[in-house]
C-alpha positions in Angstrom: 83.4 -11.2 -146.2 84.0 -10.5 -142.5 86.9 -12.9 -142.5 88.3 -11.2 -145.7 88.0 -7.8 -144.0 89.8 -9.0 -140.9 92.8 -10.0 -143.0 93.2 -6.6 -144.6 95.9 -4.2 -143.5 94.5 -1.3 -141.5 94.4 2.0 -143.4 94.8 0.3 -146.8 92.6 0.9 -149.8 91.7 -2.8 -149.9 90.4 -2.6 -146.4 88.1 0.3 -147.3 86.7 -1.7 -150.2 86.1 -4.7 -147.9 84.3 -2.5 -145.3 81.9 -1.3 -148.0 81.3 -4.9 -149.0 80.5 -6.0 -145.5 78.2 -3.0 -144.9 76.3 -3.9 -148.1 76.0 -7.5 -147.0 74.6 -6.5 -143.6 72.2 -4.0 -145.3 70.9 -6.7 -147.6 70.3 -9.1 -144.7 68.5 -6.4 -142.7 66.3 -5.3 -145.7 65.4 -9.0 -146.4 64.4 -9.6 -142.7 62.4 -6.4 -142.6 60.6 -7.2 -145.8 59.7 -10.7 -144.6 58.4 -9.2 -141.2 56.3 -6.6 -143.0 54.7 -9.1 -145.3 54.0 -11.8 -142.6 52.7 -9.2 -140.0 50.4 -7.6 -142.6 49.0 -11.0 -143.6 48.4 -12.1 -140.0 46.7 -8.9 -139.1 44.5 -8.8 -142.2 43.4 -12.5 -141.7 42.6 -12.3 -138.0 40.4 -10.2 -135.8 42.5 -10.7 -132.7 46.2 -11.6 -132.3 47.7 -12.7 -129.0 51.5 -13.2 -128.5 53.5 -14.5 -125.7 55.9 -11.9 -124.3 59.1 -14.0 -124.6 62.4 -13.3 -122.8 64.4 -12.9 -126.0 67.6 -12.0 -124.1 67.3 -15.3 -122.3 66.7 -17.3 -125.4 69.6 -15.6 -127.0 71.9 -17.4 -124.5 70.7 -20.8 -125.5 71.8 -23.0 -128.5 68.9 -21.4 -130.4 70.5 -18.0 -130.2 71.2 -17.6 -133.9 67.7 -18.5 -134.9 66.2 -16.2 -132.2 68.2 -13.2 -133.1 67.8 -13.9 -136.9 64.0 -13.8 -136.6 64.0 -10.3 -135.0 61.2 -11.1 -132.6 60.9 -7.7 -130.9 60.6 -5.9 -134.3 58.1 -8.4 -135.5 55.8 -8.0 -132.4 56.1 -4.3 -132.7 54.9 -4.4 -136.3 52.0 -6.6 -135.2 51.0 -4.2 -132.6 50.9 -1.0 -134.6 49.3 -2.7 -137.6 46.6 -4.1 -135.3 45.9 -0.6 -134.1 45.9 0.7 -137.7 43.4 -1.9 -138.9 41.2 -1.9 -135.8 42.3 -5.4 -134.6 42.8 -6.7 -131.1 46.3 -7.2 -130.1 47.5 -8.4 -126.6 50.7 -9.7 -125.0 50.4 -12.6 -122.6 52.8 -12.6 -119.6 56.0 -14.6 -120.2 55.5 -16.3 -116.9 52.2 -17.7 -117.9 52.6 -21.6 -118.0 51.2 -21.9 -121.6 53.2 -25.0 -122.4 52.7 -26.9 -119.1 48.9 -26.2 -118.6 46.4 -28.6 -119.9 44.0 -26.7 -122.3 41.2 -29.1 -121.4 41.2 -29.3 -117.6 43.6 -26.4 -116.6 46.0 -28.7 -114.6 49.6 -27.5 -114.5 52.2 -30.2 -114.8 55.9 -30.1 -113.8 58.6 -28.5 -116.0 59.4 -30.3 -119.3 62.6 -30.4 -121.2 62.5 -28.7 -124.7 62.9 -32.1 -126.4 59.5 -33.2 -125.1 57.2 -32.3 -128.0 54.0 -34.1 -126.8 52.7 -35.1 -123.4 49.7 -36.7 -121.7 47.6 -35.1 -119.0 46.2 -37.2 -116.1 42.7 -36.1 -117.3 43.3 -38.3 -120.3 44.0 -35.8 -123.0 47.0 -36.0 -125.3 48.7 -32.7 -126.2 51.1 -31.5 -128.8 53.3 -29.0 -127.0 53.0 -26.1 -129.4 49.3 -26.6 -130.2 48.5 -26.7 -126.5 50.5 -23.5 -125.8 48.7 -21.8 -128.7 45.3 -22.7 -127.2 46.3 -21.5 -123.7 47.8 -18.2 -125.1 44.6 -17.5 -127.0 42.5 -18.3 -123.8 44.7 -16.0 -121.7 44.6 -13.2 -124.3 40.8 -13.3 -124.5 40.5 -13.1 -120.7 40.2 -9.5 -119.4 43.0 -10.0 -116.9 46.0 -12.3 -116.9 47.2 -14.2 -113.9 49.1 -11.2 -112.6 46.2 -8.8 -112.8 47.4 -6.8 -115.8 45.0 -5.8 -118.5 45.7 -7.6 -121.7 42.7 -6.6 -123.7 42.6 -3.1 -125.1 39.4 -1.1 -124.9 36.9 -1.0 -127.7 38.1 0.9 -130.8 35.4 3.0 -132.4 35.0 2.9 -136.2 36.6 5.6 -138.3 34.2 8.4 -138.9 32.3 7.9 -142.2 33.9 4.5 -142.7 30.9 2.7 -144.1 28.4 5.6 -144.6 26.6 6.3 -147.9 26.3 10.0 -148.4 23.1 11.3 -150.0 25.1 13.4 -152.5 27.6 10.7 -153.3 25.9 9.5 -156.5 24.7 12.9 -157.7 27.5 15.1 -158.9 26.8 18.7 -159.8 30.0 19.2 -161.7 31.7 17.5 -164.5 35.4 16.8 -164.8 36.3 20.3 -166.1 34.2 22.0 -163.5 31.3 22.8 -165.8 27.8 22.3 -164.3 26.1 19.2 -165.6 22.6 19.9 -164.3 20.0 20.6 -166.9 17.7 23.6 -166.7 15.0 23.2 -164.2 16.6 20.2 -162.3 16.6 20.4 -158.5 19.8 19.5 -156.8 17.9 17.9 -153.9 16.1 15.4 -156.2 19.3 13.3 -156.8 
């Protein structure tokens, strides 16, 4: 559609129609992405008590060969949704510093190895443990998120969130109604309201 738009003569009626088609296509893609992000972020927050994410340099990743995939995922919007939904549902959310060596650090002994190329998907630590790159990074991010302070001294864990008032409280008058649906009193003569 973008190519067809570029071929249309400026100021023509066909160009106006092509502009509308391109705008609708962009809106459809944006709506689909936003819908997927909302569904996935809600599922993650509902299923977990704590969510820790690595604060990635998306602008830097956008200059690599993965640029289309990175920008298509909408990472910044997704993490923003995770953050506000975690606050809404009373879950713990924290970002781990982007310079934290989550991939290179052994999750068993804590030793940091030299930098690895992206095509290295598994590696062995001198302590004898074998690591899948992504699983090891996930373990390290969780451990760093659960710590009160990260390696730069920044607080990554929010303070305790009190429960919403009357969240799980049974009220004494909850089962005893003194009015019916139309607003007429349902108490019989001689009944005490406090006996309910």
